[in-house]
C-alpha positions as CSV (number, residue, x, y, z in Angstrom):
1,M,57.6,38.6,107.6
2,N,60.6,36.4,108.6
3,A,59.7,34.1,105.8
4,F,59.8,36.9,103.3
5,W,63.3,38.0,104.4
6,I,64.6,34.4,104.3
7,I,63.2,33.8,100.8
8,L,64.5,37.2,99.6
9,T,68.0,36.4,101.0
10,G,68.0,33.0,99.3
11,T,66.9,34.6,96.0
12,L,69.7,37.2,96.2
13,V,72.3,34.6,96.8
14,A,70.9,32.3,94.2
15,T,71.0,35.1,91.6
16,S,74.5,36.3,92.4
17,S,76.0,32.8,92.7
18,G,74.0,31.4,89.7
19,L,75.0,34.1,87.2
20,L,78.7,33.6,88.0
21,G,78.2,29.8,88.2
22,A,76.9,29.7,84.6
23,F,80.3,31.1,83.4
24,L,82.2,28.7,85.7
25,L,80.2,25.8,84.3
26,L,81.0,26.7,80.7
27,R,84.7,27.1,81.7
28,K,84.6,23.7,83.5
29,M,85.4,25.2,86.9
30,S,82.1,24.7,88.7
31,M,83.6,23.5,92.0
32,L,85.6,26.7,92.4
33,G,83.0,28.1,94.9
34,D,83.4,25.1,97.1
35,A,87.2,25.4,97.0
36,I,87.0,29.1,98.0
37,S,84.5,28.5,100.8
38,H,87.1,26.3,102.5
39,A,90.3,28.0,101.3
40,V,89.4,31.3,103.1
41,L,89.7,29.8,106.6
42,P,93.3,30.8,107.1
43,G,92.5,34.4,106.0
44,I,89.8,34.5,108.7
45,V,92.1,33.3,111.4
46,I,94.9,35.6,110.4
47,A,92.5,38.6,110.2
48,Y,91.4,37.8,113.8
49,L,95.0,37.5,115.0
50,V,95.9,40.9,113.4
51,A,92.8,42.8,114.4
52,G,92.3,41.1,117.8
53,S,88.6,41.0,117.3
54,R,85.8,39.4,115.4
55,E,84.6,42.5,113.6
56,P,83.1,41.7,110.2
57,L,85.2,44.0,108.1
58,P,88.7,42.6,109.0
59,M,87.4,39.0,108.6
60,L,85.8,39.8,105.3
61,L,89.0,41.4,104.0
62,G,91.1,38.4,105.2
63,A,88.7,35.9,103.7
64,A,88.4,37.8,100.4
65,G,92.2,38.1,100.2
66,F,92.7,34.3,100.6
67,G,89.8,33.7,98.2
68,V,91.6,35.6,95.5
69,L,94.9,33.9,96.5
70,A,93.1,30.5,96.0
71,T,92.0,31.4,92.5
72,V,95.5,32.6,91.6
73,L,97.1,29.3,92.9
74,I,94.5,27.2,91.1
75,E,95.3,29.1,87.8
76,M,99.1,28.7,88.4
77,L,98.8,24.9,89.0
78,Y,96.5,24.6,85.9
79,R,98.7,26.7,83.6
80,K,102.2,26.2,84.9
81,A,102.1,22.7,86.5
82,R,99.7,21.4,83.8
83,L,97.4,19.8,86.3
84,Q,93.7,19.2,85.3
85,S,91.5,22.0,86.6
86,D,89.7,19.6,89.1
87,A,93.1,18.5,90.5
88,A,94.3,22.0,90.8
89,I,91.1,23.0,92.7
90,G,91.4,20.0,95.0
91,V,95.1,20.6,95.8
92,T,94.6,24.3,96.5
93,F,91.5,24.1,98.7
94,T,92.7,21.1,100.8
95,G,96.1,22.8,101.4
96,L,94.7,26.1,102.4
97,F,91.9,24.6,104.5
98,A,94.5,22.4,106.3
99,L,96.6,25.6,106.9
100,G,93.6,27.2,108.5
101,I,93.0,24.2,110.8
102,I,96.7,24.2,111.8
103,L,96.5,27.9,112.6
104,I,93.4,27.3,114.8
105,S,95.1,24.4,116.5
106,A,98.3,26.4,117.1
107,F,96.4,29.4,118.5
108,A,93.5,27.6,120.2
109,G,93.9,29.6,123.3
110,Q,93.8,32.9,121.4
111,V,91.4,32.3,118.6
112,D,87.7,32.3,119.6
113,L,86.1,31.3,116.4
114,D,83.0,29.2,115.8
115,L,83.7,27.2,112.7
116,D,80.0,26.3,112.3
117,C,79.3,30.0,112.1
118,V,82.2,30.8,109.9
119,L,81.8,28.0,107.4
120,F,78.2,26.9,107.8
121,G,76.1,30.0,108.4
122,E,72.4,29.6,108.9
123,I,70.0,31.5,106.7
124,A,67.2,31.2,109.3
125,Y,69.1,33.8,111.4
126,V,69.0,36.5,108.7
127,P,65.9,38.3,110.2
128,I,67.6,38.6,113.6
129,D,70.5,40.9,112.5
130,V,68.7,44.1,111.4
131,W,70.0,47.4,110.3
132,I,68.7,50.2,112.6
133,T,69.6,53.8,111.7
134,P,70.7,56.3,114.4
135,S,67.2,57.7,114.4
136,G,65.7,54.3,115.3
137,L,64.4,53.4,111.8
138,N,64.4,49.6,111.2
139,L,65.6,49.0,107.6
140,G,65.4,45.3,107.7
141,P,68.1,42.6,107.8
142,R,71.6,43.8,107.3
143,A,72.4,40.7,105.1
144,V,69.7,41.7,102.6
145,W,71.3,45.2,102.0
146,I,74.8,43.7,101.7
147,L,73.7,40.9,99.3
148,G,71.5,43.4,97.3
149,G,74.4,45.8,96.9
150,L,76.6,42.9,95.8
151,L,74.1,41.8,93.2
152,V,73.9,45.3,91.8
153,L,77.7,45.4,91.4
154,L,77.7,42.0,89.8
155,L,74.9,43.0,87.3
156,L,77.0,46.1,86.4
157,L,80.1,43.9,85.9
158,L,78.2,41.4,83.7
159,G,76.5,44.1,81.8
160,L,79.6,46.1,81.0
161,G,81.9,43.1,80.6
162,Y,79.4,40.7,78.9
163,K,81.2,40.6,75.5
164,G,84.6,40.1,77.1
165,L,83.4,37.3,79.3
166,V,81.6,35.6,76.5
167,I,84.4,35.6,74.0
168,T,87.0,34.5,76.5
169,T,84.7,31.7,77.7
170,F,83.9,30.2,74.3
171,Q,86.8,31.3,72.1
172,A,89.8,32.1,74.3
173,E,92.4,31.5,71.5
174,Y,90.5,33.7,69.1
175,A,90.1,36.4,71.7
176,A,93.9,36.3,72.3
177,A,94.5,36.6,68.6
178,L,92.3,39.7,68.5
179,G,94.3,41.2,71.4
180,V,91.8,40.6,74.1
181,S,93.4,40.0,77.5
182,V,92.2,36.5,78.4
183,S,94.0,36.7,81.7
184,F,92.3,39.9,82.7
185,W,88.8,38.6,82.1
186,H,89.7,35.3,83.8
187,Y,91.0,36.9,87.0
188,L,88.1,39.5,87.0
189,L,85.6,36.6,86.9
190,M,87.6,34.6,89.6
191,S,87.7,37.7,91.8
192,A,84.0,38.2,91.5
193,V,83.4,34.6,92.4
194,S,85.7,34.9,95.4
195,V,84.1,38.0,96.8
196,T,80.6,36.6,96.1
197,T,81.4,33.4,97.9
198,V,83.0,35.1,100.9
199,V,80.1,37.6,101.3
200,S,77.4,34.9,100.9
201,F,78.7,31.9,102.8
202,E,78.7,33.5,106.2
203,V,75.0,34.3,105.8
204,V,73.6,31.2,104.2
205,G,76.3,28.6,104.7
206,A,78.9,27.1,102.4
207,M,76.7,24.2,101.3
208,L,74.0,26.5,100.0
209,V,76.4,28.8,98.2
210,V,77.9,25.9,96.4
211,A,74.4,24.5,95.6
212,F,73.3,27.8,94.1
213,M,76.5,28.2,92.2
214,V,76.4,24.8,90.6
215,V,72.9,23.2,90.4
216,P,70.7,26.0,88.8
217,P,73.3,26.7,86.1
218,A,73.7,23.0,85.4
219,T,69.9,22.6,85.2
220,A,69.6,25.6,82.9
221,F,72.4,24.1,80.7
222,L,70.2,21.0,80.1
223,L,67.3,23.1,79.0
224,T,68.8,25.5,76.5
225,N,71.9,26.0,74.3
226,K,71.8,29.9,74.3
227,L,73.7,31.7,77.0
228,Q,71.2,34.5,77.5
229,H,68.4,32.0,78.0
230,M,70.6,30.0,80.3
231,L,71.3,33.0,82.5
232,A,67.6,33.9,82.6
233,L,66.6,30.3,83.5
234,T,69.3,30.2,86.2
235,V,67.7,33.2,87.9
236,L,64.2,31.7,87.7
237,L,65.4,28.4,89.0
238,G,67.2,30.2,91.8
239,L,63.9,32.0,92.8
240,G,62.0,28.7,92.6
241,T,64.6,26.9,94.7
242,A,64.5,29.6,97.4
243,L,60.8,29.6,97.5
244,G,60.3,25.9,97.2
245,G,63.1,25.1,99.7
246,Y,61.6,27.4,102.4
247,C,58.1,25.8,101.9
248,L,59.6,22.3,102.1
249,A,61.6,23.2,105.3
250,A,58.5,24.7,106.9
251,W,56.5,21.6,106.1
252,L,59.1,19.2,107.4
253,D,60.4,21.4,110.2
254,A,63.9,20.8,108.8
255,S,67.0,22.7,107.8
256,I,66.2,25.6,105.4
257,A,69.6,25.3,103.6
258,G,69.2,21.6,103.3
259,A,65.7,21.9,101.9
260,M,66.7,24.5,99.3
261,S,69.6,22.2,98.2
262,V,67.2,19.3,97.9
263,V,64.8,21.4,95.8
264,A,67.6,22.5,93.5
265,G,68.5,18.8,93.1
266,A,64.9,17.9,92.3
267,F,64.8,20.6,89.6
268,F,68.0,19.2,88.1
269,L,66.6,15.7,88.2
270,L,63.4,16.8,86.4
271,A,65.5,18.6,83.7
272,L,67.6,15.5,83.3
273,L,64.5,13.3,82.7
274,L,62.4,15.8,80.8
275,A,64.7,18.2,78.9
276,P,63.5,18.6,75.3
277,R,66.9,17.9,73.7
278,T,69.0,16.0,76.2
279,G,66.5,14.4,78.6
280,Y,66.2,10.7,79.0
281,R,62.5,10.8,78.0
282,H,63.5,12.5,74.7
283,Q,66.3,10.0,74.1
284,L,64.0,7.0,74.7
285,W,61.4,8.5,72.4
286,Q,64.0,8.9,69.6
287,R,64.8,5.2,69.9
C-alpha cells in the first residue's frame, strides 16, 4: 500500500507541475520553479520567527509570499532592467536564497530548521503522515489530500483561463491590442507556479518538483506541435515517470526522487533520439 501512495503522490505532483511547466516552457521560463524553490527560504525563516513555531500554515504562507515576491522581482528585472529572463531568474533566486542563509546564520540560536527537510523533502515519508479524523477513521496520507486539492484548483484555473493563457503565451502583442491584460495572465500563471512549487517541494523535494516541471513538458514538446496534445502527453509522461521511477528505486534500493528524475531524463533522451519530426533518427534518415 505504501508503494501506491508514493506513486500516487508522484503522479499528482507531476501532473500539477507538468501542466504549468508546459506554459513556462513556451514562455521560455522553465527554470522558474527551481528559482522559487530556493527563493522561499527567507519566507520560511521569517514565518518561524514571527509565529515562534514550525506549524505548517505559517511556513506555507511565508514561503508562498516570498515565492510570489520572487516572480514579481524576476518580471521587474526582465521588463524594467531589460535583463534576459535567465539572468533575471538567476539574480533573484541567488539573492533571496542568500538572504535566507544570512537569516539562519544570524538567528542560529533561535531558528530550529532542518534545511534538508525544508528544501529537499523525501517522498518516501508520504505514507507516514496520515490524516485521521476525530472518529478515528484513517483517510490516508495528508499530502495526497493536499496535492489532490491543489490539482483540482489548477485544473479549474486552466479550464476557465485556457484561452487567456494561450493567447498571452503565443501572441502577447496581439492580445494586448485586443485589450487582454497580458500582465494579469502572466502574474496569475506565476502565482500558480509559486503556490504549486511551495506546496509540492516540502513533500517530494525541490529536485523532483523541478524535474517534473521541466522534463516531461520538454519531452512532450519534442513529440508534438499542438498544445492540447502536449499537455496530455505531459500528464502521461508524468504518470510513467512516477511509476517507472518507483520501480527503479525499489530494484536498486536507491533514492525514489533520484530514480524518478533519472526516468524522466530517460524519456527525454528517447524522445530526442526517436521523435518523428525532430529526433536524431529522423534527421539522419532525411539525409
